[in-house]
Backbone as CSV, one residue per row, in Angstrom:
resi,resn,N_x,N_y,N_z,CA_x,CA_y,CA_z,C_x,C_y,C_z
1,UNK,23.781,17.526,-24.066,24.306,16.233,-23.696,24.913,16.284,-22.303
2,UNK,25.621,17.365,-22.000,26.240,17.494,-20.692,25.193,17.503,-19.579
3,UNK,24.057,18.193,-19.796,23.002,18.250,-18.786,22.416,16.875,-18.503
4,UNK,22.208,16.069,-19.529,21.658,14.733,-19.296,22.661,13.859,-18.559
5,UNK,23.937,14.021,-18.825,24.959,13.269,-18.099,24.959,13.664,-16.634
6,UNK,24.828,14.966,-16.354,24.768,15.431,-14.972,23.541,14.883,-14.264
7,UNK,22.411,14.850,-14.930,21.185,14.325,-14.344,21.348,12.852,-13.984
8,UNK,21.945,12.090,-14.871,22.176,10.668,-14.594,23.122,10.511,-13.408
9,UNK,24.154,11.329,-13.335,25.083,11.271,-12.200,24.360,11.578,-10.894
10,UNK,23.500,12.585,-10.914,22.730,12.950,-9.718,21.809,11.804,-9.325
11,UNK,21.124,11.221,-10.293,20.206,10.126,-9.995,20.956,8.919,-9.445
12,UNK,22.124,8.635,-9.993,22.902,7.488,-9.511,23.384,7.706,-8.091
13,UNK,23.632,8.955,-7.726,24.134,9.232,-6.384,23.006,9.509,-5.394
14,UNK,21.776,9.526,-5.854,20.661,9.859,-4.971,20.221,8.656,-4.165
15,UNK,19.310,8.918,-3.242,18.783,7.830,-2.417,17.948,6.856,-3.243
16,UNK,17.611,7.230,-4.478,16.792,6.367,-5.333,17.632,5.476,-6.244
17,UNK,18.940,5.501,-6.082,19.784,4.789,-7.032,19.469,3.300,-7.085
18,UNK,19.100,2.695,-5.971,18.797,1.270,-6.035,17.476,0.995,-6.738
19,UNK,16.622,1.989,-6.885,15.374,1.806,-7.623,15.643,1.905,-9.121
20,UNK,16.371,2.958,-9.534,16.566,3.207,-10.959,17.683,2.376,-11.577
21,UNK,18.724,2.104,-10.828,19.900,1.525,-11.436,20.293,0.162,-10.878
22,UNK,19.590,-0.335,-9.909,19.902,-1.651,-9.361,19.502,-2.710,-10.380
23,UNK,20.379,-3.642,-10.646,20.129,-4.623,-11.710,18.928,-5.511,-11.425
24,UNK,18.587,-5.688,-10.156,17.467,-6.566,-9.814,16.188,-5.792,-9.495
25,UNK,16.125,-4.508,-9.825,15.008,-3.703,-9.348,13.650,-4.210,-9.825
26,UNK,13.564,-4.826,-10.970,12.269,-5.329,-11.418,11.818,-6.527,-10.587
27,UNK,12.735,-7.262,-10.043,12.363,-8.391,-9.196,11.898,-7.935,-7.818
28,UNK,12.206,-6.695,-7.458,11.831,-6.166,-6.156,10.436,-5.544,-6.156
29,UNK,9.849,-5.360,-7.317,8.525,-4.773,-7.403,7.499,-5.841,-7.051
30,UNK,6.664,-5.578,-6.040,5.674,-6.581,-5.651,4.675,-6.852,-6.775
31,UNK,4.225,-8.083,-6.845,3.199,-8.432,-7.825,1.864,-7.822,-7.413
32,UNK,1.073,-7.496,-8.387,-0.301,-7.074,-8.138,-0.460,-5.757,-7.425
33,UNK,0.354,-4.775,-7.743,0.140,-3.460,-7.154,-1.128,-2.849,-7.724
34,UNK,-1.786,-2.046,-6.912,-3.021,-1.387,-7.332,-2.804,0.117,-7.386
35,UNK,-3.290,0.712,-8.451,-3.161,2.160,-8.609,-4.523,2.752,-8.959
36,UNK,-4.751,3.955,-8.475,-5.961,4.695,-8.796,-5.531,6.049,-9.328
37,UNK,-5.952,6.369,-10.547,-5.641,7.653,-11.157,-6.967,8.342,-11.451
38,UNK,-7.163,9.506,-10.844,-8.417,10.248,-10.973,-8.206,11.437,-11.896
39,UNK,-9.154,11.646,-12.795,-9.000,12.731,-13.756,-9.693,13.997,-13.293
40,UNK,-9.404,15.068,-13.986,-10.009,16.348,-13.682,-11.280,16.552,-14.489
41,UNK,-11.955,17.630,-14.168,-13.148,17.964,-14.929,-14.345,18.298,-14.075
42,UNK,-14.161,19.150,-13.091,-15.266,19.688,-12.311,-16.206,18.659,-11.717
43,UNK,-17.331,18.440,-12.389,-18.370,17.567,-11.847,-17.931,16.109,-11.763
44,UNK,-16.859,15.742,-12.454,-16.361,14.371,-12.342,-15.903,14.062,-10.923
45,UNK,-15.588,15.086,-10.148,-15.169,14.877,-8.767,-16.204,14.125,-7.963
46,UNK,-17.460,14.479,-8.131,-18.534,13.791,-7.409,-18.703,12.371,-7.929
47,UNK,-18.604,12.185,-9.223,-18.678,10.845,-9.805,-17.546,9.979,-9.255
48,UNK,-16.351,10.551,-9.203,-15.198,9.800,-8.713,-15.396,9.344,-7.280
49,UNK,-16.042,10.179,-6.467,-16.279,9.809,-5.068,-17.174,8.574,-4.990
50,UNK,-18.219,8.545,-5.780,-19.108,7.377,-5.792,-18.424,6.143,-6.347
51,UNK,-17.661,6.329,-7.416,-16.938,5.202,-8.014,-15.872,4.686,-7.052
52,UNK,-15.198,5.600,-6.349,-14.184,5.196,-5.370,-14.816,4.373,-4.252
53,UNK,-15.955,4.810,-3.767,-16.618,4.086,-2.684,-17.007,2.675,-3.131
54,UNK,-17.571,2.560,-4.324,-17.956,1.240,-4.844,-16.730,0.352,-5.052
55,UNK,-15.665,0.920,-5.594,-14.426,0.176,-5.817,-13.826,-0.279,-4.491
56,UNK,-13.806,0.612,-3.511,-13.270,0.282,-2.196,-14.044,-0.894,-1.583
57,UNK,-15.356,-0.800,-1.603,-16.175,-1.857,-1.008,-15.964,-3.192,-1.722
58,UNK,-15.935,-3.175,-3.024,-15.768,-4.411,-3.799,-14.405,-5.064,-3.555
59,UNK,-13.354,-4.271,-3.643,-12.010,-4.834,-3.513,-11.733,-5.285,-2.088
60,UNK,-12.120,-4.492,-1.097,-11.841,-4.898,0.285,-12.650,-6.132,0.674
61,UNK,-13.875,-6.237,0.201,-14.667,-7.439,0.477,-14.035,-8.668,-0.176
62,UNK,-13.572,-8.510,-1.404,-12.913,-9.614,-2.108,-11.639,-10.027,-1.384
63,UNK,-10.841,-9.042,-0.944,-9.617,-9.351,-0.203,-9.937,-10.106,1.086
64,UNK,-10.964,-9.665,1.795,-11.337,-10.343,3.046,-11.783,-11.781,2.781
65,UNK,-12.568,-11.978,1.729,-13.030,-13.328,1.385,-11.862,-14.248,1.053
66,UNK,-10.839,-13.707,0.399,-9.660,-14.493,0.033,-8.667,-14.621,1.179
67,UNK,-8.900,-13.897,2.267,-7.977,-13.922,3.393,-6.699,-13.152,3.137
68,UNK,-6.731,-12.217,2.202,-5.548,-11.422,1.879,-5.474,-10.194,2.769
69,UNK,-4.300,-9.959,3.317,-4.049,-8.782,4.130,-3.080,-7.887,3.363
70,UNK,-3.636,-6.976,2.587,-2.821,-6.091,1.765,-3.473,-4.729,1.687
71,UNK,-2.690,-3.712,1.338,-3.292,-2.378,1.226,-4.313,-2.336,0.096
72,UNK,-5.306,-1.516,0.280,-6.315,-1.340,-0.755,-5.676,-0.802,-2.029
73,UNK,-4.842,0.235,-1.907,-4.149,0.818,-3.059,-2.683,1.034,-2.723
74,UNK,-1.838,0.952,-3.738,-0.421,1.250,-3.574,-0.080,2.637,-4.093
75,UNK,-0.851,3.109,-5.069,-0.587,4.398,-5.698,-1.919,5.117,-5.895
76,UNK,-1.959,6.395,-5.538,-3.139,7.232,-5.781,-2.633,8.534,-6.395
77,UNK,-3.204,8.914,-7.533,-2.777,10.132,-8.222,-3.979,10.762,-8.908
78,UNK,-3.827,11.992,-9.326,-4.914,12.652,-10.037,-4.484,13.987,-10.588
79,UNK,-5.383,14.580,-11.344,-5.156,15.907,-11.888,-6.405,16.744,-11.651
80,UNK,-6.230,18.017,-11.354,-7.318,18.943,-11.111,-8.194,18.431,-9.965
81,UNK,-9.488,18.292,-10.155,-10.356,17.808,-9.071,-9.952,16.397,-8.663
82,UNK,-9.422,15.626,-9.583,-8.937,14.291,-9.247,-7.759,14.343,-8.283
83,UNK,-6.901,15.348,-8.425,-5.778,15.511,-7.498,-6.273,15.922,-6.118
84,UNK,-7.297,16.753,-6.078,-7.885,17.138,-4.786,-8.493,15.906,-4.126
85,UNK,-9.245,15.120,-4.886,-9.828,13.892,-4.349,-8.740,12.935,-3.862
86,UNK,-7.685,12.780,-4.649,-6.580,11.898,-4.266,-5.936,12.384,-2.971
87,UNK,-5.746,13.684,-2.842,-5.142,14.242,-1.632,-6.012,13.992,-0.406
88,UNK,-7.306,14.103,-0.562,-8.217,13.857,0.565,-8.164,12.396,0.975
89,UNK,-8.175,11.511,0.003,-8.109,10.070,0.290,-6.811,9.731,1.005
90,UNK,-5.689,10.145,0.443,-4.383,9.797,1.000,-4.171,10.460,2.365
91,UNK,-4.601,11.702,2.513,-4.431,12.364,3.813,-5.226,11.634,4.898
92,UNK,-6.388,11.125,4.548,-7.170,10.352,5.518,-6.414,9.091,5.936
93,UNK,-5.856,8.396,4.963,-5.123,7.158,5.251,-3.901,7.456,6.121
94,UNK,-3.189,8.526,5.817,-2.003,8.894,6.594,-2.406,9.267,8.022
95,UNK,-3.471,10.040,8.165,-3.919,10.476,9.493,-4.419,9.316,10.345
96,UNK,-5.111,8.365,9.729,-5.800,7.325,10.479,-5.155,5.946,10.398
97,UNK,-4.208,5.788,9.505,-3.528,4.506,9.380,-4.385,3.405,8.802
98,UNK,-5.465,3.762,8.140,-6.366,2.780,7.542,-7.104,3.401,6.365
99,UNK,-7.509,2.530,5.446,-8.328,2.978,4.322,-9.795,3.051,4.733
100,UNK,-10.158,2.315,5.785,-11.551,2.304,6.246,-11.973,3.711,6.634
101,UNK,-13.018,4.198,6.013,-13.517,5.544,6.271,-13.063,6.572,5.250
102,UNK,-12.131,6.205,4.364,-11.626,7.181,3.386,-12.700,7.588,2.381
103,UNK,-13.563,6.662,2.004,-14.645,6.997,1.058,-15.633,7.964,1.706
104,UNK,-15.924,7.738,2.983,-16.836,8.638,3.690,-16.228,10.031,3.811
105,UNK,-14.918,10.108,4.091,-14.256,11.410,4.195,-14.344,12.157,2.874
106,UNK,-14.135,11.456,1.768,-14.210,12.088,0.455,-15.619,12.598,0.188
107,UNK,-16.610,11.788,0.498,-18.001,12.216,0.300,-18.355,13.407,1.182
108,UNK,-17.862,13.422,2.420,-18.115,14.561,3.313,-17.507,15.834,2.741
109,UNK,-16.267,15.746,2.277,-15.603,16.915,1.701,-16.387,17.444,0.506
110,UNK,-16.744,16.550,-0.390,-17.453,17.001,-1.594,-18.812,17.582,-1.250
111,UNK,-19.466,17.064,-0.220,-20.743,17.624,0.220,-20.592,19.061,0.677
112,UNK,-19.561,19.330,1.467,-19.293,20.695,1.939,-18.878,21.578,0.774
113,UNK,-18.033,21.047,-0.102,-17.540,21.795,-1.257,-18.696,22.222,-2.167
114,UNK,-19.592,21.312,-2.472,-20.721,21.607,-3.354,-21.651,22.617,-2.711
115,UNK,-21.912,22.483,-1.427,-22.787,23.456,-0.723,-22.218,24.853,-0.813
116,UNK,-20.897,24.987,-0.678,-20.282,26.325,-0.729,-20.352,26.922,-2.120
117,UNK,-20.282,26.100,-3.130,-20.378,26.591,-4.511,-21.799,27.054,-4.810
118,UNK,-22.789,26.292,-4.358,-24.190,26.608,-4.644,-24.612,27.866,-3.904
119,UNK,-24.148,28.039,-2.677,-24.537,29.204,-1.865,-23.740,30.360,-2.339
């Protein structure tokens, strides 16, 4: 019991206190956030790259048609090969300041990765 009390005290005093304990925090969450969670499982990595590219094209085209200026995704996460794919996607966005080209970067990485495994 003492440990959980200490954890709550730490969280309340942390920089995240307004997220966890602010009474209005649910009103501060933007509507319509988008999240992508990629799973693990070896060969699923290549499938995820194709699915990501199709999803990216569909959603960004829809946003453009509606005149919406918003990020493609708000959250990207994964496990195993999905975490590697997520890291490649997010690192591209951080490096370039745009989602445009992130699907191509993922496909390029997986192409090199697969060639090294086969050889």
